[in-house]
N, C-alpha and C positions, 0 to 999 in steps of 0.2 A: 416139980417142973422139969420137963424133958425138952432138950434142944437137939434137933436132928439136922445134921449137915450131910448133904448129898454131893458127892464129888464124882464126876464122870472121868474115868481114867482114859478112855478112848473117845475122843470127840467124834461127832458124827461127820460123815463125808460132806454134808451140806455146809458145815461151818468152814471146812478147809477149801471148798470150791470157791474160786474167785471168778466172778463174772466180768472182771475188767480185763480186756485184751490189750496186749502191748501195741503201741501206735505203729511200730515198724517191724518188718521181718528181718532179723539179724542175718540170717543165712543168705537171703537174697542181696542184702546190702553188701555183704562180704564178697560175693561173686561179682557184683557190679564193679566194686572198687578194684578187684584183681584184674578184671577185663580192661578197665580204663588204664591201669598202670602198664599192662602189657602193650596196649596201643601206643601210649606215650613213649615207652622204651623203644619200640620199633621205629617210630617216627624220628626219635632222637638219634638212633643209630644210623638211619639212612642219611639224615642231615650231616652227621659227623663224617661219614664216608665221602659225601659229596664235597665237604670242605677240605679234607686232607688229600683227596685225589686230585693232582694237577691236571688241568685241561691239556689235551694234545696240542702241542705247539707245532706250527708249520715249519718245515725244514728251510732254513735260511742259508744260502750259500754266500760266503764272503767273497766278493768279487772286487775288492779294493785294488786298484791298479795305479801305480805312480805314473804321472805323465812323463817325467824325465828322471831316469835313475842315474846313479853314480857311474863313472866310467868303468869301474871294476865290477859292475853288476850288469852284464848283458842280459837282455830278456829274450824270450822266445815264446811265440804264441801260435796256437793252432788256429787256422781260419778255414772256413768252408767256402770254396770258390763257387762262382756261378758257372755252371756247365751248360753249354748250349747243346741242343740235340745232336749236332754233328760231332761235338766233343765226346758225348756219351757213346756214340757209335764207334768212335775211334778207340775209346777206353775198353769197350767190350770186345773189340777185334783182337785176335791173338797177335802178339808182337811178331814183326816181320824182320828177318835178318837177311843181310846180303852176303852170300857166300861167293867168294871169288873162285872161279873155275879156270885153272891154268891150262892153257892148251899145250900139249906135249909135241915138241918138234921131233919128227921121225925121219926115216930115210927119205932121200930125195924123190924116190918113186912112189911114196905113200904118205899121205897126210890126212889124219882123221880129225875133223872139227867137232867140238863139243855140241851135242844136240842136233847134229846133222847126219844124214846118211854118209856112209863111207864113200870117199871118192879116190880114185886111183889116178895118179899122174905118171904116165909111162913115156919114156923117150922112144921115138920112132927112128928107124934107120935114116930117115931123111932129115932129122933134127940134129943140128951140129952140137958138139959138146959145149961150146961157149954159150949157146942159147939155153941149154939145159941148166948150166951153172947160174945164169942170170935169173932164171925162173925160180930156182931153189933159194937163192939169196933174197929174192922178193918175198917169197912165202915166209922165210924165217924172220924177215924184218917185220912183216905184219903180225906174226905171232908175238914177237917181243913187244910191239906197240900195244897189242891187246892185253898182255900181262901187266904192263905198266899202268894201263887205264884202269884195270880191275883193282890194282893195289892202291892207286890214288882214290878210287871210289870208296874202298874200305876205310882208308884213313879219314876221308871226309865224313863218312858215316859215323865213325867213332867220335870225332870232334863234335858233330851235331848232337850225338847222344849225350855227351858231357854237358854241352851248353843247354840242352833241353831241361836240365834240372834247375836252371836259374830262370825265375819269373821276373824278378826285379833286383837290381843292384845299383845303388847310387850313393854318392857322398852327400851328406847333409850336415847342417850346423847344429841340429837338435832333433830329438824324437818327441813328438807330442801325440798323445792318444794312440800310441803304438804305430804311428806313421811318421815318415820323414817330414820335417817342417819345410824344407826347401831342397833345391838341388844345386850343389856347388859345382863350379866349373873346374878346369884343370889347374888354374892359377889361383892360389889361396894366399891372402895376405894376413899376417899375424895382427895387423892393425884392425882387421875386421873380425876375425875369430881366431882363437888359440886352441880350439878343440874341434876335431872332425869325427863324424860318425860314418861308418859304412853300414847302410841298411841293406839286408838281403832277404829276399823271399824265394824259397826253394820248394820244389815239389818232387815227389817220388823218391824221397830219401828217408822215409819214416824208420825210426829205430837206429839211425846212423849218427855219426858226428861229423861236423864240418869244422874247418879252421879258418880264421881270418889272420893272414900273415902280413904284418906291417914291416916294410923294409925301407931303409934310407940309403941311397947310393949303392944298392945291392946287398947291404948288410941287414939281416933280419933282427929287428929290435923287439918285436912282440909277436906271439903266436897264441891266439885266443881260441880255446875249444868251445864249440857251441853244439848242444845236443838237439837233435831233430826228433820231435815226438808226434808228427802228423804228416799226412800226405802233402798238405800245403802248410808251410810254416814260415812265420816272419821272425827275424832275429836281427841283432846288430851288435857291433862292438865299436869302441871309440878310442881315440888317441889324443892326448894333450901334448901340445907343442910349446917349446921354449925358444928363446932367441938363438940358441946355438944348435937348433935342429932344422935350420933352413936347408933346402936342397931338393933333389928329385926323389919323390916318394912313390912307392907302389904298395897297394894292398891287394892280396890275392885271396880268392875263395878256393880252398883245397878240400878234397873229399878224403875219405878214410884210406883210400889207396894212394894217397900223397899225389894225386893228380890235380892240377890247377884247372878248375872249371870256369873261373872268371877272374879277371884282374882289372884294376883301375889305376892309372898313372896320374899323378898330380904333383905340382910344385908348391913348396912353402917358401914364401919370401917375407921380408920385413914390411 
């Protein structure tokens, strides 16, 4: 009896071939997942940047102003005045100055007047020496009068220029909203108020300092420095009074050249 066993060492290709196809394509799925992850990461980064970046805040200017400050804290504030067309024309015009021209007294037979043609005054043989002397004295008197008039005009012009820096100056019992609450007269009673403010509005003193000089019976008791930081500027100082400070008071507004440009007199009584 013979038993034959046949073993195939190399199976045929048909046995190894599988007709079953995988349900999904792994490569395509991998690419899709990577794409989705990239999109999610991008969106997350944009949202994170939006959250951590603060929005632009509008600039806020702190304009807190106290209605009434302490006496030791004078305030000053720039204001924009309402300028009429005529005022604008005046501002644009160049400043005009008055120059005094002194007439020079010369010899009796010759007198030259400023701005006029030369005139000669000659004595004739028929004119007596007495008449010529009277004529010379009269001319010299006229020259002296004209010189005095020019000097007075220059002094008045300087005074007007100093006073032109003061727009307002008044005594008041309080400052509210950067303006005087009232206007005190020259007689002030301690029974009514024991603190007085001098409110000042000045112009054309930008960049300079002014002083409020408080005096009792001619003795200076306080000298307050106030800085001017605009062409039109409001400022004030104050003085508290006690029972032993009654009498005649004066407060002066003084410029940097130590010139008094305004003064106010008042009396403090019980």
